MDTraj code that builds the backbone (N, CA, C; nanometers):
import mdtraj as md
import numpy as np

residues = "MET GLU THR ARG MET ASN HIS GLU TYR ARG VAL ASN ALA PHE GLY ALA GLY GLY ARG ASN GLY VAL VAL HIS ALA GLU GLY VAL LEU SER SER ILE SER PHE SER ALA PRO PRO GLU PHE LEU GLY GLU PRO GLY ARG TRP THR PRO GLU HIS PHE LEU VAL ALA ALA VAL ALA SER CYS PHE VAL SER THR PHE SER GLY ILE ALA GLU LYS SER ARG LEU GLY PHE ALA SER PHE THR LEU ASP ALA GLU GLY LEU LEU GLY ASN GLU ASP GLY ILE TRP CYS PHE THR GLU ILE LYS LEU ARG PRO VAL VAL THR VAL LEU ASN GLU GLU ASP ARG ASP ARG THR ILE ARG LEU LEU GLU LYS ALA GLU GLU SER CYS LEU VAL ALA ARG SER LEU GLN PHE LYS VAL ALA LEU PHE PRO ALA VAL LYS ILE GLU GLU GLU LEU SER VAL SER ALA ARG PRO LEU ARG ASP LEU ARG ARG GLN ASN ASP GLN ARG SER LEU THR THR ARG ALA ALA ARG LEU GLN".split()
xyz = np.array([
    [0.0847, -0.1185, 0.0000],
    [0.0000, 0.0000, 0.0000],
    [0.0888, 0.1243, 0.0000],
    [0.0644, 0.2129, -0.0929],
    [0.1438, 0.3336, -0.1081],
    [0.0830, 0.4468, -0.0254],
    [0.1679, 0.5158, 0.0507],
    [0.1225, 0.6298, 0.1297],
    [0.1367, 0.7557, 0.0459],
    [0.0344, 0.8362, 0.0441],
    [0.0376, 0.9589, -0.0337],
    [0.0379, 1.0772, 0.0618],
    [0.1339, 1.1684, 0.0379],
    [0.1418, 1.2902, 0.1190],
    [0.1178, 1.4099, 0.0286],
    [0.0524, 1.5089, 0.0818],
    [0.0303, 1.6333, 0.0089],
    [0.0753, 1.7505, 0.0947],
    [0.1306, 1.8495, 0.0299],
    [0.1687, 1.9737, 0.0965],
    [0.1084, 2.0880, 0.0168],
    [0.0641, 2.1906, 0.0846],
    [0.0077, 2.3069, 0.0169],
    [0.0974, 2.4276, 0.0373],
    [0.1118, 2.5064, -0.0665],
    [0.1877, 2.6312, -0.0614],
    [0.0974, 2.7378, -0.1197],
    [0.0511, 2.8277, -0.0368],
    [-0.0440, 2.9294, -0.0805],
    [0.0216, 3.0664, -0.0868],
    [-0.0158, 3.1404, -0.1864],
    [0.0267, 3.2793, -0.1984],
    [-0.0954, 3.3645, -0.2283],
    [-0.0819, 3.4926, -0.1996],
    [-0.1851, 3.5893, -0.2303],
    [-0.1214, 3.6960, -0.3175],
    [-0.1841, 3.7263, -0.4282],
    [-0.1328, 3.8304, -0.5169],
    [-0.2444, 3.9319, -0.5404],
    [-0.2055, 4.0584, -0.5502],
    [-0.3057, 4.1595, -0.5822],
    [-0.2460, 4.2626, -0.6762],
    [-0.3336, 4.3212, -0.7559],
    [-0.2918, 4.4232, -0.8508],
    [-0.2624, 4.5536, -0.7806],
    [-0.1597, 4.6235, -0.8292],
    [-0.1204, 4.7510, -0.7679],
    [-0.1226, 4.8627, -0.8721],
    [-0.2009, 4.8463, -0.9761],
    [-0.2110, 4.9467, -1.0806],
    [-0.1238, 4.9141, -1.1985],
    [-0.1751, 4.9392, -1.3165],
    [-0.1016, 4.9062, -1.4374],
    [-0.0809, 4.7568, -1.4470],
    [0.0380, 4.7179, -1.4827],
    [0.0710, 4.5750, -1.4917],
    [0.1552, 4.5325, -1.3724],
    [0.1361, 4.5995, -1.2602],
    [0.2135, 4.5771, -1.1380],
    [0.1294, 4.5051, -1.0344],
    [0.1977, 4.4445, -0.9399],
    [0.1290, 4.3779, -0.8312],
    [0.2230, 4.3458, -0.7179],
    [0.1669, 4.2799, -0.6183],
    [0.2426, 4.2367, -0.5010],
    [0.2009, 4.0940, -0.4711],
    [0.2981, 4.0115, -0.4394],
    [0.2706, 3.8743, -0.4003],
    [0.3180, 3.8555, -0.2563],
    [0.2406, 3.7797, -0.1800],
    [0.2691, 3.7594, -0.0378],
    [0.2318, 3.6159, -0.0020],
    [0.3077, 3.5576, 0.0884],
    [0.2740, 3.4257, 0.1429],
    [0.2675, 3.4388, 0.2946],
    [0.1598, 3.3908, 0.3522],
    [0.1433, 3.3999, 0.4970],
    [0.2564, 3.3266, 0.5679],
    [0.3142, 3.3917, 0.6685],
    [0.4235, 3.3329, 0.7444],
    [0.5598, 3.3519, 0.6802],
    [0.5644, 3.4170, 0.5646],
    [0.6911, 3.4444, 0.4965],
    [0.7258, 3.5895, 0.5220],
    [0.8530, 3.6178, 0.5434],
    [0.8968, 3.7478, 0.5934],
    [0.8513, 3.8698, 0.5143],
    [0.8677, 3.8695, 0.3836],
    [0.8335, 3.9928, 0.3131],
    [0.7552, 3.9643, 0.1865],
    [0.6804, 4.0642, 0.1449],
    [0.6087, 4.0589, 0.0186],
    [0.7038, 4.0987, -0.0932],
    [0.6686, 4.0644, -0.2164],
    [0.7522, 4.0982, -0.3308],
    [0.6680, 4.1736, -0.4324],
    [0.7135, 4.2928, -0.4672],
    [0.6486, 4.3689, -0.5737],
    [0.6939, 4.3129, -0.7072],
    [0.6017, 4.3131, -0.8029],
    [0.6375, 4.2618, -0.9343],
    [0.5675, 4.3421, -1.0423],
    [0.6128, 4.3192, -1.1641],
    [0.5538, 4.3817, -1.2812],
    [0.5651, 4.2838, -1.3967],
    [0.4881, 4.3088, -1.4994],
    [0.5116, 4.2363, -1.6233],
    [0.6501, 4.2785, -1.6723],
    [0.7167, 4.1957, -1.7517],
    [0.8474, 4.2359, -1.8045],
    [0.8332, 4.3593, -1.8945],
    [0.9393, 4.4380, -1.9053],
    [0.9346, 4.5538, -1.9952],
    [0.8956, 4.5151, -2.1382],
    [0.9342, 4.3946, -2.1820],
    [0.8991, 4.3485, -2.3163],
    [0.7475, 4.3370, -2.3343],
    [0.6766, 4.3252, -2.2224],
    [0.5311, 4.3144, -2.2252],
    [0.4670, 4.4337, -2.1545],
    [0.5320, 4.5487, -2.1688],
    [0.4831, 4.6779, -2.1206],
    [0.4792, 4.6909, -1.9688],
    [0.5650, 4.6172, -1.9015],
    [0.5769, 4.6309, -1.7567],
    [0.6866, 4.7300, -1.7216],
    [0.7046, 4.7519, -1.5931],
    [0.8059, 4.8463, -1.5446],
    [0.9416, 4.7779, -1.5335],
    [1.0469, 4.8436, -1.5857],
    [1.1817, 4.7858, -1.5712],
    [1.2268, 4.7890, -1.4256],
    [1.3193, 4.6999, -1.3927],
    [1.3788, 4.6997, -1.2591],
    [1.2964, 4.6299, -1.1532],
    [1.1937, 4.5586, -1.1907],
    [1.1107, 4.4859, -1.0937],
    [1.1161, 4.3365, -1.1227],
    [1.0901, 4.2592, -1.0182],
    [1.0729, 4.1157, -1.0378],
    [0.9541, 4.0963, -1.1309],
    [0.9602, 3.9892, -1.2113],
    [0.8512, 3.9548, -1.3019],
    [0.8083, 3.8109, -1.2741],
    [0.6898, 3.7720, -1.3208],
    [0.6517, 3.6310, -1.3063],
    [0.7550, 3.5380, -1.3708],
    [0.8172, 3.5835, -1.4792],
    [0.9189, 3.5038, -1.5463],
    [1.0412, 3.4854, -1.4562],
    [1.0814, 3.5927, -1.3866],
    [1.1908, 3.5796, -1.2891],
    [1.1520, 3.4814, -1.1782],
    [1.0268, 3.4899, -1.1322],
    [0.9813, 3.4004, -1.0255],
    [0.9949, 3.2543, -1.0672],
    [0.9574, 3.2230, -1.1915],
    [0.9666, 3.0846, -1.2374],
    [1.1113, 3.0373, -1.2410],
    [1.1987, 3.1187, -1.2977],
    [1.3406, 3.0809, -1.3041],
    [1.3979, 3.0721, -1.1621],
    [1.3602, 3.1662, -1.0752],
    [1.4077, 3.1639, -0.9360],
    [1.3563, 3.0405, -0.8618],
    [1.2337, 2.9964, -0.8923],
    [1.1792, 2.8766, -0.8274],
    [1.2633, 2.7540, -0.8635],
    [1.2994, 2.7417, -0.9908],
    [1.3823, 2.6284, -1.0329],
    [1.5216, 2.6398, -0.9697],
    [1.5803, 2.7604, -0.9746],
    [1.7157, 2.7801, -0.9202],
    [1.7201, 2.7528, -0.7700],
    [1.6254, 2.8076, -0.6953],
    [1.6274, 2.7889, -0.5500],
    [1.5981, 2.6441, -0.5123],
    [1.5109, 2.5777, -0.5880],
    [1.4849, 2.4358, -0.5627],
    [1.6104, 2.3538, -0.5884],
    [1.6827, 2.3853, -0.6960],
    [1.8048, 2.3118, -0.7268],
    [1.9095, 2.3317, -0.6174],
    [1.9265, 2.4560, -0.5718],
    [2.0241, 2.4847, -0.4658],
    [1.9886, 2.4064, -0.3388],
    [1.8625, 2.4107, -0.2995],
    [1.8196, 2.3384, -0.1789],
    [1.8371, 2.1884, -0.1947],
    [1.8011, 2.1370, -0.3115],
    [1.8108, 1.9930, -0.3364],
    [1.9562, 1.9473, -0.3351],
    [2.0425, 2.0182, -0.4087],
    [2.1839, 1.9801, -0.4097],
    [2.2438, 1.9892, -0.2698],
    [2.2146, 2.0967, -0.1986],
    [2.2705, 2.1138, -0.0634],
    [2.2288, 1.9989, 0.0280],
    [2.1029, 1.9570, 0.0186],
    [2.0558, 1.8447, 0.0996],
    [2.1221, 1.7137, 0.0621],
    [2.1351, 1.6891, -0.0683],
    [2.2001, 1.5665, -0.1154],
    [2.3476, 1.5656, -0.0750],
    [2.4143, 1.6795, -0.0906],
    [2.5563, 1.6890, -0.0536],
    [2.5743, 1.6644, 0.0964],
    [2.4838, 1.7203, 0.1763],
    [2.4917, 1.7008, 0.3222],
    [2.4743, 1.5533, 0.3574],
    [2.3729, 1.4892, 0.3015],
    [2.3502, 1.3470, 0.3295],
    [2.4660, 1.2606, 0.2807],
    [2.5291, 1.3023, 0.1711],
    [2.6419, 1.2267, 0.1148],
    [2.7747, 1.2644, 0.1792],
    [2.7701, 1.3581, 0.2729],
    [2.8893, 1.4067, 0.3429],
    [2.9946, 1.4613, 0.2456],
    [2.9451, 1.5357, 0.1460],
    [3.0355, 1.6024, 0.0528],
    [3.0637, 1.7422, 0.1061],
    [3.1896, 1.7689, 0.1377],
    [3.2274, 1.9029, 0.1799],
    [3.2629, 1.9857, 0.0580],
    [3.2214, 2.1100, 0.0578],
    [3.2588, 2.1973, -0.0521],
    [3.2855, 2.3368, 0.0013],
    [3.3718, 2.4096, -0.0676],
    [3.4102, 2.5446, -0.0245],
    [3.3066, 2.6475, -0.0651],
    [3.2462, 2.6291, -0.1832],
    [3.1439, 2.7234, -0.2274],
    [3.0538, 2.6575, -0.3312],
    [2.9358, 2.7159, -0.3469],
    [2.8379, 2.6673, -0.4438],
    [2.7599, 2.7867, -0.4945],
    [2.7649, 2.8108, -0.6246],
    [2.6867, 2.9181, -0.6858],
    [2.6101, 2.8592, -0.8035],
    [2.5068, 2.9286, -0.8427],
    [2.4248, 2.8817, -0.9537],
    [2.3752, 3.0007, -1.0334],
    [2.3983, 2.9981, -1.1630],
    [2.3363, 3.0931, -1.2552],
    [2.2273, 3.0173, -1.3279],
    [2.1110, 3.0798, -1.3428],
    [1.9997, 3.0171, -1.4131],
    [1.9475, 3.1137, -1.5184],
    [1.9138, 3.0585, -1.6334],
    [1.8653, 3.1391, -1.7448],
    [1.7411, 3.0727, -1.8029],
    [1.6310, 3.1472, -1.8068],
    [1.5084, 3.0971, -1.8662],
    [1.4940, 3.1490, -2.0078],
    [1.4585, 3.0609, -2.0984],
    [1.4403, 3.0984, -2.2384],
    [1.2916, 3.0973, -2.2720],
    [1.2438, 3.2117, -2.3158],
    [1.1042, 3.2289, -2.3514],
    [1.0958, 3.2352, -2.5031],
    [1.0078, 3.1574, -2.5627],
    [0.9952, 3.1561, -2.7072],
    [0.8518, 3.1787, -2.7510],
    [0.8374, 3.2209, -2.8748],
    [0.7051, 3.2450, -2.9319],
    [0.6888, 3.1565, -3.0543],
    [0.5926, 3.0669, -3.0460],
    [0.5630, 2.9812, -3.1601],
    [0.4162, 2.9974, -3.1960],
    [0.3915, 3.0378, -3.3179],
    [0.2547, 3.0594, -3.3670],
    [0.1776, 3.1579, -3.2799],
    [0.2480, 3.2622, -3.2328],
    [0.1825, 3.3662, -3.1539],
    [0.1604, 3.3310, -3.0076],
    [0.2155, 3.2195, -2.9619],
    [0.1981, 3.1761, -2.8224],
    [0.3334, 3.1785, -2.7528],
    [0.3418, 3.2574, -2.6456],
    [0.4651, 3.2674, -2.5664],
    [0.4671, 3.1582, -2.4609],
    [0.5812, 3.0931, -2.4460],
    [0.5993, 2.9985, -2.3353],
    [0.7482, 2.9738, -2.3144],
    [0.7802, 2.9255, -2.1960],
    [0.9186, 2.8886, -2.1686],
    [0.9519, 2.7634, -2.2482],
    [1.0707, 2.7636, -2.3047],
    [1.1158, 2.6470, -2.3804],
    [1.2254, 2.5708, -2.3076],
    [1.2961, 2.6418, -2.2170],
    [1.4065, 2.5770, -2.1467],
    [1.4548, 2.6679, -2.0341],
    [1.5052, 2.6052, -1.9297],
    [1.5797, 2.6765, -1.8255],
    [1.7160, 2.6097, -1.8179],
    [1.8203, 2.6897, -1.8287],
    [1.9573, 2.6393, -1.8210],
    [2.0125, 2.6687, -1.6824],
    [2.0635, 2.5659, -1.6173],
    [2.1243, 2.5794, -1.4850],
    [2.2745, 2.5626, -1.4989],
    [2.3491, 2.6577, -1.4423],
    [2.4952, 2.6515, -1.4471],
    [2.5507, 2.6564, -1.3040],
    [2.5476, 2.5412, -1.2362],
    [2.6040, 2.5374, -1.1012],
    [2.7564, 2.5296, -1.1074],
    [2.8203, 2.5949, -1.0115],
    [2.9654, 2.5856, -0.9957],
    [2.9907, 2.5488, -0.8503],
    [3.0498, 2.4328, -0.8310],
    [3.0816, 2.3852, -0.6965],
    [3.2332, 2.3823, -0.6832],
    [3.2828, 2.4452, -0.5797],
    [3.4255, 2.4403, -0.5506],
    [3.4452, 2.3404, -0.4376],
    [3.5158, 2.2325, -0.4696],
    [3.5402, 2.1268, -0.3711],
    [3.6820, 2.1383, -0.3174],
    [3.7057, 2.0701, -0.2087],
    [3.8342, 2.0805, -0.1408],
    [3.9404, 1.9883, -0.1986],
    [3.8984, 1.8790, -0.2649],
    [3.9940, 1.7800, -0.3157],
    [3.9577, 1.7369, -0.4571],
    [4.0584, 1.7124, -0.5369],
    [4.0388, 1.6621, -0.6741],
    [3.9585, 1.5316, -0.6730],
    [3.9770, 1.4500, -0.5699],
    [3.9078, 1.3221, -0.5607],
    [3.7566, 1.3381, -0.5542],
    [3.7076, 1.4559, -0.5155],
    [3.5634, 1.4787, -0.5030],
    [3.4978, 1.5255, -0.6328],
    [3.5762, 1.5488, -0.7382],
    [3.5219, 1.6036, -0.8630],
    [3.4118, 1.5147, -0.9230],
    [3.4402, 1.3880, -0.9482],
    [3.3419, 1.2994, -1.0119],
    [3.2189, 1.2800, -0.9237],
    [3.2413, 1.2647, -0.7960],
    [3.1290, 1.2478, -0.7034],
    [3.0406, 1.3718, -0.7033],
    [3.1016, 1.4891, -0.7105],
    [3.0256, 1.6140, -0.7130],
    [2.9389, 1.6216, -0.8382],
    [2.9947, 1.5843, -0.9525],
    [2.9167, 1.5822, -1.0773],
    [2.7979, 1.4874, -1.0625],
    [2.8202, 1.3689, -1.0056],
    [2.7102, 1.2735, -0.9858],
    [2.6022, 1.3317, -0.8944],
    [2.6433, 1.4010, -0.7887],
    [2.5453, 1.4597, -0.6976],
    [2.4702, 1.5755, -0.7625],
    [2.5379, 1.6532, -0.8473],
    [2.4692, 1.7594, -0.9226],
    [2.3656, 1.6989, -1.0172],
    [2.4007, 1.5905, -1.0821],
    [2.3067, 1.5230, -1.1722],
    [2.1891, 1.4638, -1.0943],
    [2.2177, 1.4121, -0.9767],
    [2.1105, 1.3582, -0.8921],
    [2.0174, 1.4715, -0.8473],
    [2.0741, 1.5873, -0.8163],
    [1.9915, 1.7029, -0.7778],
    [1.9033, 1.7462, -0.8942],
    [1.9573, 1.7412, -1.0160],
    [1.8774, 1.7771, -1.1339],
    [1.7564, 1.6837, -1.1461],
    [1.7778, 1.5546, -1.1266],
    [1.6693, 1.4570, -1.1338],
    [1.5709, 1.4703, -1.0184],
    [1.6187, 1.5178, -0.9031],
    [1.5381, 1.5205, -0.7814],
    [1.4671, 1.6527, -0.7562],
    [1.5052, 1.7575, -0.8243],
    [1.4458, 1.8901, -0.8007],
    [1.2979, 1.8858, -0.8376],
    [1.2102, 1.8942, -0.7386],
    [1.0677, 1.8746, -0.7648],
    [1.0062, 1.9853, -0.8488],
    [1.0572, 2.1065, -0.8404],
    [1.0033, 2.2144, -0.9242],
    [1.0370, 2.1858, -1.0705],
    [1.1614, 2.1522, -1.0994],
    [1.2018, 2.1222, -1.2371],
    [1.1261, 2.0009, -1.2911],
    [1.1064, 1.8999, -1.2075],
    [1.0337, 1.7797, -1.2511],
    [0.8888, 1.8102, -1.2865],
    [0.8352, 1.9180, -1.2310],
    [0.6942, 1.9530, -1.2511],
    [0.6696, 2.0320, -1.3794],
    [0.7750, 2.0721, -1.4470],
    [0.7610, 2.1564, -1.5657],
    [0.7510, 2.0723, -1.6926],
    [0.6912, 2.1308, -1.7957],
    [0.6737, 2.0589, -1.9215],
    [0.7817, 2.0906, -2.0243],
    [0.8816, 2.1664, -1.9843],
    [0.9904, 2.1975, -2.0760],
    [1.1207, 2.1525, -2.0139],
    [1.2254, 2.1566, -2.0927],
    [1.3560, 2.1046, -2.0527],
    [1.4249, 2.1963, -1.9513],
    [1.4819, 2.1351, -1.8493],
    [1.5728, 2.2035, -1.7577],
    [1.7087, 2.1388, -1.7804],
    [1.8019, 2.2138, -1.8390],
    [1.9327, 2.1605, -1.8786],
    [2.0390, 2.1974, -1.7764],
    [2.1227, 2.1020, -1.7438],
    [2.2295, 2.1206, -1.6455],
    [2.3642, 2.1309, -1.7162],
    [2.4405, 2.2343, -1.6806],
    [2.5760, 2.2544, -1.7306],
    [2.6682, 2.2684, -1.6093],
    [2.7057, 2.1577, -1.5446],
    [2.7802, 2.1659, -1.4189],
    [2.9280, 2.1994, -1.4379],
    [2.9843, 2.2616, -1.3360],
    [3.1282, 2.2879, -1.3306],
    [3.1748, 2.2632, -1.1883],
    [3.2906, 2.2019, -1.1753],
    [3.3493, 2.1769, -1.0443],
    [3.4879, 2.2389, -1.0439],
    [3.5153, 2.3157, -0.9403],
    [3.6478, 2.3747, -0.9229],
    [3.7116, 2.3128, -0.7995],
    [3.8428, 2.3134, -0.7967],
    [3.9167, 2.2624, -0.6815],
    [3.9686, 2.3817, -0.6033],
    [3.9410, 2.3838, -0.4748],
    [3.9879, 2.4918, -0.3873],
    [4.1390, 2.4829, -0.3788],
    [4.2064, 2.5892, -0.4137],
    [4.3517, 2.5908, -0.4053],
    [4.3918, 2.6290, -0.2642],
    [4.4905, 2.5580, -0.2145],
    [4.5368, 2.5864, -0.0793],
    [4.6056, 2.7209, -0.0747],
    [4.5831, 2.7901, 0.0343],
    [4.6394, 2.9233, 0.0506],
    [4.7613, 2.9231, 0.1402],
    [4.8189, 2.8064, 0.1654],
    [4.9299, 2.7973, 0.2595],
    [5.0504, 2.8790, 0.2162],
    [5.0745, 2.8902, 0.0867],
    [5.1900, 2.9654, 0.0385],
    [5.1752, 3.1129, 0.0728],
    [5.0562, 3.1685, 0.0476],
    [5.0383, 3.3105, 0.0754],
    [5.0106, 3.3361, 0.2238],
    [4.9643, 3.2348, 0.2972],
    [4.9337, 3.2541, 0.4383],
    [5.0614, 3.2671, 0.5213],
    [5.1662, 3.1954, 0.4838],
    [5.2905, 3.2038, 0.5610],
    [5.3495, 3.3433, 0.5610],
    [5.3649, 3.4060, 0.4459],
    [5.4191, 3.5424, 0.4482],
    [5.3316, 3.6372, 0.5306],
    [5.1992, 3.6181, 0.5251],
    [5.1114, 3.7027, 0.6044],
    [5.1375, 3.6808, 0.7529],
    [5.1536, 3.5548, 0.7931],
    [5.1815, 3.5231, 0.9322],
    [5.3157, 3.5854, 0.9725],
    [5.4171, 3.5719, 0.8858],
    [5.5482, 3.6307, 0.9128],
    [5.5374, 3.7824, 0.9239],
    [5.4550, 3.8418, 0.8366],
    [5.4357, 3.9869, 0.8396],
    [5.3751, 4.0289, 0.9736],
    [5.2787, 3.9512, 1.0237],
    [5.2168, 3.9828, 1.1526],
    [5.3194, 3.9752, 1.2653],
    [5.4056, 3.8715, 1.2604],
    [5.5096, 3.8596, 1.3633],
    [5.6015, 3.9808, 1.3599],
    [5.6394, 4.0231, 1.2397],
    [5.7258, 4.1408, 1.2273],
    [5.6566, 4.2635, 1.2857],
    [5.5296, 4.2808, 1.2571],
    [5.4551, 4.3947, 1.3111],
    [5.4458, 4.3873, 1.4624],
    [5.4238, 4.2659, 1.5158],
    [5.4178, 4.2488, 1.6609],
    [5.5525, 4.2834, 1.7248],
    [5.6620, 4.2382, 1.6620],
    [5.7955, 4.2679, 1.7148],
    [5.8231, 4.4179, 1.7098],
    [5.7827, 4.4857, 1.6031],
    [5.8012, 4.6303, 1.5918],
    [5.7223, 4.7028, 1.7007],
    [5.5997, 4.6555, 1.7257],
    [5.5174, 4.7176, 1.8295],
    [5.5823, 4.7038, 1.9660],
    [5.6358, 4.5830, 1.9944],
    [5.7030, 4.5622, 2.1227],
    [5.8262, 4.6516, 2.1360],
    [5.9053, 4.6637, 2.0271],
    [6.0241, 4.7491, 2.0266],
    [5.9858, 4.8960, 2.0494],
    [5.8788, 4.9410, 1.9832],
    [5.8308, 5.0778, 1.9971],
    [5.7842, 5.1029, 2.1398],
    [5.7080, 5.0097, 2.1980],
    [5.6606, 5.0268, 2.3353],
    [5.7784, 5.0314, 2.4328],
    [5.8774, 4.9423, 2.4121],
    [5.9935, 4.9381, 2.4993],
    [6.0711, 5.0709, 2.4910],
    [6.0830, 5.1267, 2.3725],
    [6.1547, 5.2531, 2.3553],
    [6.0810, 5.3657, 2.4251],
    [5.9464, 5.3629, 2.4220],
    [5.8696, 5.4682, 2.4891],
    [5.8838, 5.4618, 2.6406],
    [5.8985, 5.3388, 2.6931],
    [5.9103, 5.3219, 2.8369],
    [6.0452, 5.3691, 2.8906],
    [6.1480, 5.3765, 2.8043],
    [6.2812, 5.4131, 2.8516],
    [6.2950, 5.5602, 2.8695],
])
top = md.Topology()
chain = top.add_chain()
for i, resn in enumerate(residues, 1):
    res = top.add_residue(resn, chain, resSeq=i)
    for name in ("N", "CA", "C"):
        top.add_atom(name, md.element.get_by_symbol(name[0]), res)
traj = md.Trajectory(xyz[None], top)
């Protein structure tokens, strides 16, 4: 027997004049003002429904990868993601045709490179927002290796010692 779970996510949106509005979710810290994109006679410089869709996929991917990496005990120095949504018009009908995800994960060891790629691919398959869409979400992963800073850290440490010694010499001279 299969157990079925459901979760609800509710938002409230209202018009604020022209092609502008505000979206709010109860229990969420702040509301977000939005407009239609400038290409569709909206105000420039505002979030758009199109940005919201791309942001939903991007934020879901970040959360999914972070959770998978944590469970897999993958340590990484940094993780960033650029996402690009492509909107196309076919026969007078506008719709998204693809969202491209470009995650960059900086890992601590070369040995983690292949595993990181596998976990990024698993996150792509597991991201529930992306799975819910009818168009392609394409992954273009990159993994960087964190370079050790020991070479540059030593001179800095030596520089601090020199400064500390100068301070002690200066204080001793003032006391005499």
